[in-house]
Structures are given as structure tokens and as C-alpha cells.
N, C-alpha and C positions, 0 to 999 in steps of 0.2 A: 260864449267862447269866440264869437265872430269879431267882437270889438277888440280883443287882445290876443295874446298867444294862446294856442291850444294846449292847455295843461293836461297831459295824460298821466294821471296818477295811477301807478301800477303796484302790484306786488312783485317784488324781485323774484325771479325764477317761477313765475306763475304762468302756466300755459294758457289759461283763459285770458289773462292780461295780454299775453303775446298775440293771441288771435285778435283781441280787441284793438290793440295798437295797430296792427296791419290794416284792419278794416277802417280805423279812424284816419290813418295816413292816406289810404286810398281815397277816402271821401274828402279830406281836408286839402290834400295835395300841397303840403308846405314847401316853401322855398329853401328852408334850412331846418335841420333837426338838431335840437339841443338835448344832451343826455347827461344825467347825473353821473359824474365820474371825474377823475383828475384831469385838468386841462392839458397836462403834459402828454396825455394819450393822443392828442390831436396829431402828433407826429407819426404815430404808428397805426392809427385807425384804418388807414388805407389797406393794411395787410389783411383786414377781415375779409376782403373780397378775393384774396389770393386762393388759387385752387388747393394749396397745401394747408389751408386753415380749416380745421374740423373741431367744433366744440365737443365737449366742454373745454374751454380755455379760460385764462385769466390774465388780466393786466397785473404785472408785478412792478412795483415801484420801490426803490430802496435808496437810502442815503449813500452817496458815493463813498464818504469817509467812514461810514458805519453801516455796512451791508446788513447787519442783523436788525437794524431798524427798517423794517420793510412792511409793505401792505399789499394785499391781493384784492382785485375786483373781478370776481368770477362771472362767467357767462356760459349758460347752456344753450342748446339750440331752441329751447322753449322759454328762454329769458326774454322779456319784453324789450330790454335794451338791445339785445342781439338782433331781434327781429327788426327793430328800428334801424340799426346799422345796415343790415342787409337790404332793407327796403330802400334806404337812401343811396346805397351803392348801385342798386339796380336802376334807380331813377336819375342818377347823376346829381343828386342833391348833396350839398356839403353837410358834414356832421361835425359838431363841436361838443366837447365836454365842458361842463360849467360848474362843477363842484369846487370846493376849496382846493387849491393846488396841493399836490402831495408834498411839495417843498415845505408847506406849513403843517399839513395834517399829520405827517409822519412824526413830527416833533411834538404833537399834541396828543398822540394816541395814549389811551388808557385801557386797561382790560375791561371787556364788556361781556356780560353773561348772557344776555338775551336781547330781544327786540326784533321785530319783523322788518321795519323799514329803517332807512338811514344808514349812514356809513359806519363801518366798524371802528373808525377812529374817533367817533363821538362817544359821549357817555361819561360816566364818572362813578362816584361812590353812591349816588342816589339810585333809588329803585326806578327802573325804566319800565314803562307800561308797554304792553303788547297791543297795538290797535286792533288786530284781528281778534284777539281774545275778548276785548271789550265789546266789539260789535257782535261777536258770537253769543256772548252772555246776554246782550240786549235782545237778540233774536230768539233766545231760549235754548241755545245750544251749549253743551258743556265741553264740546270738542271744537276748537277753532278750525282744524283741518276739515272736519265734516261740514261745518258751516260754509267754508270756502268752496268746497266741492258743490254743495247744493246751490249756493248763491251765484257762483261764477262758472265753474268748470262744466256743470250740467245745465246751465241756463240756456233756454231755447233749443234743447235737444229734441230731435224727432227720430222716431223709429230706432231708438237705442243709439243714436249718433250724438256725440258730444257737440254742443253748440259753442258759440263764441261769446265773449264778454260784452260785445256791443249789440245794440238793438239792430234788427235787420234794416229798418228804415232810417235810423239815425245812430250810427256807431258812437257818436260823441255823447249821446244821452247817458250811457252807463258811466262814463267818466265824470259827467256832471253830478250824477248821484253819489259817486264815491267821494268827490270833492266836498259835497254837502255834508256827508257823514263825517269826514275827517275834520271839517270846520267845526262841527259840534264837539268832537273829541278835543280839538285844540282849545276851544273855548272853556272846556271843563278841566283839562289837565295841563294846559300851558305847553311847555316844551316836553312834558312827559318823562322827564329825567334825562333827556338828550341834551346835555349841558352845552355842547359845542354847536348845536343846530343853528343858533342865532347867527353865528359867524358864517357858517356854511351857506345859510339861506340868503344872507346879505350879499355874498359873492355871487350866488346864482342869480339874484335879482339884477345885479350890475351887468352880468353877461347877457341876460335876456334883453336888457335895455340896449346894449350894444348891437345885438342881432336885429332888433326891431328898427334901429336906425338904418340898417342896410337892406332889410327884407320886409315885405308886407305881411306875408304869412309865415309864422314861426310856430313850430311844434316843439313842445318840451316833454320829454319822457323822464319821469322822476318817481321816487317813492311817493305813494299816495299821502303819506304823512306830511310831506313838504308842500303840498298843493295850496292849502290855505295861506301859508306864509308867502309863497311866491305870487299869489294873487293880490296880496296886500299892497297898499300904495305907500310904502315907506319911502322917505326922501333919499336922494342920492347921497347927500351929505351925511346923513345918519348911517347909511350902509358903509360908506368909506371910513367913517370914524370907527366902526366895529372892526375893520380890517387893519387898523394901524397897530404897529408894534408887535405883530405876530412873529414868532420865531421862524427862521428860514434856513434851509440847507440846500445844497446842491444834490439833485436826485437824478437817477436814471430810470427809464421805464421800458418795458418790453412785454411781449406776450409769452406765456408759458403754458404747457399742457395742464389741464385740470382733470379731476375725476368726479364721477357721481358720488363716490364715497365722501369726498370732501364737501360736496354740495350739501350733504346731509348734516353738516355742522355750520354754525354761524361763521361767516367769513367776512370779506371786505365790506359787503353791503349789510353785514349783521343780519342776514336773512337766510339762515339755514333751513332746509326743508327735510322732512322725514322720509320722503319717498320719491327721490329724483327719477328713478327708473319708471315708476308708475306715471309720473307727470310727463315724462318724455313719450311714453306710450300714448297717453291721452292726446298729446300734441301732434304726433305723427300718424296715428291710426286714421286711415281715410274714412272708415265707417265701422260700425259694430265693435266698438272698443272693448266691450266686456267679452264677447265671443273670441276676439283675437287675443285678448289677454289670457283667457283660459287655454287657448291653443299653445301659447308660449309656455305656460306652466306645465302643461302635459308633455311638451317636448323636453323640458328640463328634467322632469321626473323620469321619463323614459331613458334619458341619457344615464341616469343613476340606477337603471335596471329595476325601476318600480313599475308594477303592472297597471298602467293607465291607458285606457282605450278611448276611442271617440265617443263611446256611450258615456263615459265619465265626464267628458267635456260638455256634452249636451245637457246632462243632468245638473252639472255645476252652474251652467248659464241659467237654467231654469230656476234653480234654488236662489241664486244671487238676485234675479229679478223679483222673486217672491219675497225675499227678505227686504228688498228696497221698498216694495209696495206696503208691506207690513209696517215698516218704519217711516212711511210717509215721505220717501225721498223720490226725486224726479228720475233718478237713474242709479243703478247699483254703483256704489263707490268702492274704494279700497277695502273698507270694513266688510261690506257685504261679499265681495269677491273672496276675501280672505276666509271668512266664515264658511262660505260654500266650498272652497278648495279643501279646507281642513276636514269638513264632514264627508265630502264625496271622494276626493282623490287621496286623502292621507289617513282615512279611517280614524279621524279624531286625534292623530298624533301631532305633536308640535315639533318633532324632530325634522320631518321634511319641510315644515313651514319655515324653520330657520334657514334652510338652504334657499328656499324661494325668496325670502326677504333679502338674503345676502346677494344672490345672483340677479334677481329681477326687480324687486321693489326698490332696492338701493342701486345695485348694479356695479360693475367694474369697468365702466366705459372710461377710457383714457383718451383725451383729446390730442390734437396734433397742431403744431404751428409751422409756418413756412421756414425754410432754411434761411431766408433773408431777414428774419426777425433779429433785432439787435440783441447781442449777447456778449458777455465778458469773454475774453480769449480762452479762459479755462473751460467754459461751457462749450465753446466750439470744438476744442480739442477732445473733450469728453464725448461729444456727439460723433466725431470722426472715429474714435476708438470703438464706440458702440457699433457703428456700422461695419468697421473692419473686422471686429470679432463676432459679428452677427449676434449681438447681445442686446435685444430690443427692450427698452423700458416698458413695463406693463403694470397696470394697477392691480391685477390679480396676483396674489401671492403664489409662487411656484418654487419647487425645488429643482436645482440643477446639479447633476453629477458631473464632476470634472476629472478626467484622466490626464494627469500632469505629464504623461509621456507624449501626449499629442500637442502639437504646437499651438493650435487654436485654444484648447482648454488651458494650457499653461498661460497664454496671454490673458484669458479671462480671469484666471486666478490672480495674476499680477495686478490687473486693473482693479479688481474688487478689494484686494488688500491695500492698494494705494489709496483708494477712496476711503477706506476705513481709517487710515492714518490721517486723512484730511477731515475726518468727522462727517463724511457723507455716507450715511448708513443705508445705502441701496441694498446691500446684501449682508446677511449674518451667517457665519459658519454654523452648520448643523451636523448632527450625528448621521452618518450614512447608514441607510438600510441595506446597502449592497455589500457591507463589510468595511473593514478598516484597512489602512495601508498607507505607506509613505507616499505613494503615487496617486492617491485618491483624495478628493475633497468634495464636500457637499455644501451647497450654499442655498439659503432660503432668500429669494429675491422678491422685492416689492417696491415699486417706485411711487413715492408720495410727492405731491406738488411742492411741499415745503422744502424738498431737497434742492429746488432751484435756488432758494435763499442760501442754503449751505454751500452750494457751488459758488454763488456770488461772494460769500464770505471768504471762501478758500482762495478766491482769485488774488488775494493780496500776497499769497505765497509764491505764485508763478503763473506763467501763461499756458503751461501744459500740465497734465496730470502727474507726469514723472518729476518734472522740476518742482512743482508745488509740493508734492509728497516729500521730496528730498529736503527742501527748505524747512518744512514743518517738522520732519524727524530731527534735523540738526538743532532746531530751536528747542524741541522737547528734551533732547539729550542735555543741553546746557542748563535748562531750567529744572531738571529732575533733582529731587531731594533724597531719594532712596535708591540704594543699589539695585533693588528688585525692579524698579521702574526702568532703569537703564538696560538691564538684561532683557526685560520684556520688550523694550523698544528695539534692541538688537535683533530679537527674534522676528518682530514685525517687519524690520527692514529687509531681512533675508527673504521672508515670505513675499514681500512686495518687490524684491529684486531691485534694491536701491543701492548699488555699489558706491555711488558718490557720497552717500550719507554715512556709510560704515566707518570711514576714517575718523570722523568727528565722534560718532557713537563709541568707537573702540577707545579713543583717547579718554573720553569721559569715564568709560567703564573701568579702564585701568586705574585712573586716579581715584575713583570711588572705592574700588576693591582694595587698593593699597591703604586707604585711610580708615575703612570700616573694620572695626575689631569685634563687632557683635556677631557671635556665631549664628544666632537666629537670623540675622539679616543675610549673612553669607549663605546659609542653608536655604533661605527663601529665594535667593537670587539664582542659585545653581541650576535648578531644573530648566528654567527658561533659556539659560545660556547653553545648556547641553542640547536642548531641542534645536537651538540655532545652529549648533555644530552639525547636528543630524540633517537639518534641512539644507544647510550649505553643501553637504556631501551629495544629497539627493539631487539638488538643482544645479550642480556643477559650479557652485560658488566657492572661492578660496576661503575656507574657514579655519586656516591654520592659526591665525592670531586668536580667534575665538576659543579654539581648543586649548591653546596655551593658557589663556586666562582661566578657563574652566578647570583645568587640571590644577592650577595654582589655588583656586578657591577650594577645590576638593581636599587638597593637602592641608590647608589651614583649618578646614572643618574637622578633619581627622584628628588634628592636634588639640583643638579647643572644645570639641563636643563633650567629652566626659565631664570635665569640671563645670561646663555650662549647664549640664543636666542635674547636677547634684543640688539637693535642697529645694527643688521647685515645688510649688504648691500644685493643687489639682488642675487649676486653670492653666498655669504655665506648662505643666506636663502635657496636657492635651494639645496645646499649641506646638510644643516641641515634637510631639509624636508625628504631627503632620509634616514637620520639617525633616525628620529622620526618614519617613517613608518617601518623601520627595527626593532626598539625597540618594537613597537606595536605588530608585529608578534611574536617576541621573548617572550614577556610577556604572550601572549595568549598560546604559546606552553608550558611555564613553568607550567601553570595550578595551580597557587597559587592565590586563591581568594583575600587574603589580599593584595598581590602585585598588582593585577589587579585594586583593588579599589584605592590604592595609585597612581598608574599610571594614572588612570582616573582623579584623582584630579589634577595632573600635566597638563594633556591635557586641563582640564577646565580652569586652570590658563592661559594657552596660548591662549585659545579661547576668553576669555572675556577681557584680557588686551589689551588696545588700544594704550597706550603711549609707543612708542619705540619698539613695537613688530611688525615685518614685517607682512603685510597682508597675504602673502603666508603661513606663519606658523599658523596664526590664522584660516584661512580657512581650512588648513589641519587638525588641531586639532579638529575643529568643525565636520568635516566629519568623522574622526575616532571615535569620541564620538557617533555620530548618528549611524554609522554602528555597533557599539558595543552595541547599545540599552541603552546608558547612557545619551542621550540627547533627550528630547521630541520634537516632531515636531513643537510645538508652540515656543519652545525656539530657535530652529534652525531658524525659520522664523524671530524671533526677532533679532538674531545675524546677519542674512543676511540683514535685513532692516537697521540695524545700519551701517554695512559695506558698503552698497550701498546707503547710504543717501547722500543728496546733499552736506553735509559738508565734505565728504571724498574725497580726491584727486582722480581723475579718475584712475591714474596708481595704486594707492594703492587698490582701489576697484577691479580693474581688477586682481591684484595679489591675493586678497582674493578669487575671483571667481575661479581663476586657481587652488588654493589649495583645495577649497571645491569640485570642480567638477572633480578633477583628478581621483577620484575613479570610474568614469563612469557617463554617462549622463542619465541613466534610472531614476535617481532620479527626473529629470525635467519632464520626461514623466508621472510619477505616482503622482507627488505632484504639483497640479495646483498653490498653493500659491507661492512656490519657483520659478516656471516658470514665474509667473506674476511679481514677484519682479525683477528677472533678466531682463525680457522684459522691465519693466518700467525704470529700471536704464539705460539700454543700449539705450533706446529711448531718455533719457534725457542727455546723455553725450554731452558736448559742442563740437561744430565742431572743435574748436581749439585743443581740447585734444583727438579727436577721432583717429587721426593718431598715437598718442603715445600709445594708449591702443590696437590698432588693432593687432599688433603682438602677444600680450599676449592672446587675444581672439582667434585668429587663432590657436595658439598652443593648447589652452584648448579644443576648439570644434573639432579640427582636430584629437584629440585622441579618439573621440567617434566612435563607429561603424557606418558604413554608414546607417544602418537601424535606429539607434537612431537619427542621425542627420536629416534624412528625416522626422521622426515622430515629432521631436521637431519643425522643420520648419513648418510642416503642422499645428501643434497645435497653433503656433504663428500666422500663416496666418489666421486661422479661428477665433482666439480670438481678442477682441478689443485691439488695440494698447494702451499701458499704462494702461491696466486693473488693478484694485486693487486686492490685495489678498482676500479682502472680497467678491468681485464679483466672484472670482474664486471659493471660498468656496461654494457659492450658486449654482454653476453649470455652469462654463465657458464652451464654446464650446469645445468639445472633452473630457469633464469630466462629470461623473454622479454626481448628488447631493449627493448620498449616496452609500453604498455598495449594490450590487446586489447579495444577498445571494444565489439565485437559480443558477445563473451562476457560482458562486464560488463553490457550492456543486458538480457541474458537473465534476470537476477535481479531486475530492477526491479519486475515484477508481483508477485512473492512478497513483496518488501519492502513494497510498498504495502499488500498484504493484511495483513501482520503489524502494520503501523502503523495499520490501520483507515482508510485513505484511499481515496476513489473514484479509479479509474484515470483517468477522463476529466476530472473537474472538480477533483480534488485536495482536495475538501472532505471533512469528516468523514463516514464511512459511517453510514447509519442502519439 
């Protein structure tokens, strides 16, 4: 290596390689350091020495006119390239990136499934070899990670302390050995399926030649796979010929935070690792890495209230060492520590092991970049909003409860809804465990590095989150093809508080509603529109125009629903039932008594019409009327008796039952007449038709809670088979003949307490 550049072939994200690189650089003392990576990064590499830079981080390059065409080059604190950058910064030595420019490589990218070395932009349809896997098999290992630990991470260890990849006397000797091994692999496999490597390596050779003209001692840090090609004596003319005619685009590059979780997947270097948290521990532990790891694990398990003591730690360390000796390994690796932890600390259970893998072996470390890093204006505005609202991006998934009556929480809600409009999925709404209510929201937050690309893509809509979300909402409204899409967009605009977008959305909504004559479409659109009215009232937004459109849609549904329901097949009836239930909820939310009365009349029409009306819809309408208090119990029994009479085909009767009981089976528990009707009908179903109605009945009763099913079964068992409603009314087994007022009075005190009312005065409790 003394006659030419020092070619330091590494494993990307390998802590042993990182230690070896530092030792080699200390010994060789180069005048310039060349690193595999996009040359555009030369403009921002100086930020790596800033105090605000904390790995894991990544270089993000994207095409200016097509931000979705982007690439990442990640670095952890145990990455050899990062160690080289920090060494150069400390020594005042210049750093240059020498790989194929992102202006070319981003246009040449193809999906890549695997590969340990090389850039993620290379590859193709051919099978790519894994150099580490080949070397591991040659050495008699079936696991490349285990071979790497034994050959590199644990090499030269003393007293349980991980050594470095370089020899103590000559740190460059280990890299020479790696180069020799890779030379043999390249001689056997050629490019190994890395179809673009020839172009990339030609560019790297040209940049190395440029550096050698200016400096005597040049160090090159690159994937070990490339070392034989970079050491070859290809001519300048041939290299330049390979670079002619490459596609080119204007690109921008910056630093973005990265996560250990993303390091566990193949990224920009195509070098995903399975255990970034473990590798970071090996790199940072000053001594006794196994004992320190066991202590970390014990601390995590104690936080989860598992009984782990110092004795467990001592025994686990001993067992890991014994396992390593039995397996012929120089030091306990991740496999041995995992087996020891499972046996000693977890009592053989894999459940705590999943937690350990998630939190420690992989980890949720999220990097940080300086504020001065280049960014699109939208990203800067988002960062300001995050600081203002004290909503810090984190790699660990967490739930956030928001009380919209508080200014800060309301601002957080607006930001998250606006980001969802822009396709930036930082947060997802979740069901609250603390209850529901108009003033409460629950979000599940998790920041993924890929969201930086989504932010760059969304930058075309505006320079601030509010303006970009407004422009995106207006564009979606104009391009919407269905009425339900527009009403859903109106709801999202209100949740995101985008008043400037509402005029466009409302104009499109009015036009679509006037032209759409399909009752199913109108019914599908109404619930979201009514929720928008509700949210507008809660959040202080003028929703009068929305209410007017919603009431107009409801009126048109009332007129057109009965004829639209007639003659539907089973599939169409099931779809329409969902629309009818949605309209029922919407009408209740609108709180217009006149509209509710007209809607009840429509439901009554559906419930009593028997010619051409699907039984599923008739049963659904009857149940909605009953739940709304607009159908007497006697009338319900009459409708059920007609629907389950002997003249009704069994399948139609089963469909009516499914529609009526879909709201829950407690009705059968508390109304003996209805239970007796269902029991009598079911007992009288002909054997030839029973197999046809059985799936419907299973679906209906399968939706009941287990306790309800058990109670109904017990009541039927105790009652006379085929019992009449009259007998049930007189006091069938399981039912009292009348109301027990003394027992009913016993719950009044509890009900008052739940409602927050004083027992004596009836006023609101203070």
C-alpha cells in the first residue's frame, strides 16, 4: 500500500472496520481522505464536525424536479466512513466523496434485494452475491454475522474486551488481507451481479488519480468489494469512456436524521445490518462488553417490572462465556448472549426477548442534524412548528392524548392533520383509551427517516405547512371524482383548520352534489359532511354552508331511498344497509327535529314494505326505529311475526333477523316476546332449508358478545321450545311477569353518581 493509495476496504456499518480505519489512518497519516459516497456531499461534509450533528444520520440526495427519486447514504457512529470523516475533521485533513455523482446514480437506480457492499443504486435483475456469506461458507460458517464477529469484531480481544480489525503492529495488514480475499471473489464472480459497479468504479478511479496528483499520501475508505477494481490499472481513456452518455439531473443534498431501526434494512449502501444496537454497544463499550451488555438488558427488564437481580447478570455472563467456549468462539457474541439471557433472565420465554431485540439489539436511536443543514423551506417551517408545539420527532412509537380545549394541543392537532393532508404520515389517529369525546384526540406518532423525502416532495405545494396543505387540498378537490371524496376532504380541511381551502372545496362539493343522482353515493357522502359540520361547531369554524349542503343531501336521500332499495340482491342490500346506518347517525348529529321526523318516515316505509324490499333492509329499518324510540314494542313484535311467518321464505326471514339483530343481542335478553318469536321460527325452519339459512344465522349470532350468546342460550334452554309470545308475556322462565320496582330503585344512586348529579337537589355536583 505504500506505493499507491491506502485502500481501506470495509464493511459498511461494521464497528470492527471502524476501529481498524481509525488505527490505519493514525498510522498512515494521509493528506486527504477519499470516501465512497456521492461527490455532491463535499458541500455539506463540513457539517459532520458541528456540535449539533449526532449519528445515526444520512445523506439525502433527491432530484430537484422529482423529489420522490431520492437516495440515502446512512452513517452510524460505528460506521467506518463516519469514523474517517471525524478523524479527518480532527486532523484538519480534507475529505472528498468519490462515488458516481447522485446526479447520475439517482436516474440509474433499480430495486435491490440484498448485497453487503456497494451502493443501493447499483444492481439489477441478476442475482447479487453476498461477499460476507461466501467468505463465511468458505470458513465453514453457516451464519455470515457469526463469522464476521469471530473474524473481525472479536479479533485480538483480551480479557473479554473486543479488539480492533487492525493488527497491533501494522493496522494496514488486515486491510491487505481483506483486499486479497475480495480479489479472489472478484476473480470468481466478476461483478457479482452489481451491474452498475463498473461505471461507479471507473469514476472512483478517476477521482483517486486527481487526488494523487495533489497529494502524496491518499487514503480511500470504500466497500471491500470495490478494492480489487480500484487497485486495477485501467486506463484513463477507458474509464472516461464508461462515463459518457450517462443520464443526468439536477440534485440537492443534505443531512437528515436516521434511526437504528432503518440501519437494520438495506439502505443507500445496500448494507443493512441485523443488530445495530449491539454493534453500537461493541463500538462504544470501553471494556467488558458482554458484562456491560447484560447490565443493560437487566436494566430494561427491571423497567418492565421483571424480577432481575445482579445475580442474574453474573450468571448470564458466565453462561455466555461457557457457550462461547463450547462453540469454539473467541468471545461471546450476540448469539451466546441471547441464549444466556433467555435461559437466565427470561426463564426460557421468548416474549421478553422480543422486547430486548426491539429496544436494545436494534434500538430506537434517532440521530440529529445541525439547524444549519440545507433544507427545503417546508422542512424548515415544519421544524419551527415542532419546536413551537414541543412535539419532538422520535423513532420510538408513542401515543399522544390531545385535549383540543388547550391551545398547545389544538395546535398539535392542526399540524398533524395538515401533515396527513400532505401525505406525511408522522402521526396516525388512534382510538383513545381515556374515553371518547369531541374535544379529545389520540395520535400514534413515529418518525421514520423516509418522511424527509415526503417533506421534500410536499415542498412543491408551498413553503409553509399551512400553505402547502391548503394548496394540496384545493388540488385534491378539483381532481376528485366521487362525491364522498369531496365530503371527506371537507372534513379533513376542518380538522386541519384550513379556512382558505374551504371555499374551493365547498364550490366543488356543491357542484358534485347537484349533479350526482345516485342515492348510494349521496348516502355515502353524508356522514363525513355531517361530521364536518360537527367539527366546525366544536372548533369555532363557520360551518353554515356545510350544514346547508348536508341538509340538502339528507332531503334528497329521504326522497330517493325507498325506490333505490327495491329489488336489490343480497350484495347490494348489504352495501345499502351500511349507507342507511350511516345516514341514521348523520341525521341524529344534525339535530334537526323536522329532518329526523321525515327520516323516521322513510325508515317506516322500508320496514313495512314487503314486496320487493330485501329482508335485510326491512329488519335494519325496524331496529333503527326501535332504538330511536319511534316504534312501539308491540309494533316490533307484529313486524317480526310477519317477517318470520310460515309464508316467508326461510332465507328472507333469516336476512330480516340479521338486519334486526345487527344492533346487538341484548334486545333478545330483555324482551321475552321477541326471543320467543325467534325461537319459534327457528324451531320451525324446514330441514331442507336449514342449511341455507345457517350461514346467515351464524353471522348474526356470532356478532353478539360471548356473555349475550350464553344468556340467550340459557333462556332458550329454560323456556318451552316453540313458546308463544303470549306465554312469554305471562312470565316465561328467565323473565319476571312485571317490573320489580324495588330492584330498579337500587341502582338510582349509582346512576346519579355516574351522571354527576346531587342525590337530594338533582343539581350539578360541584
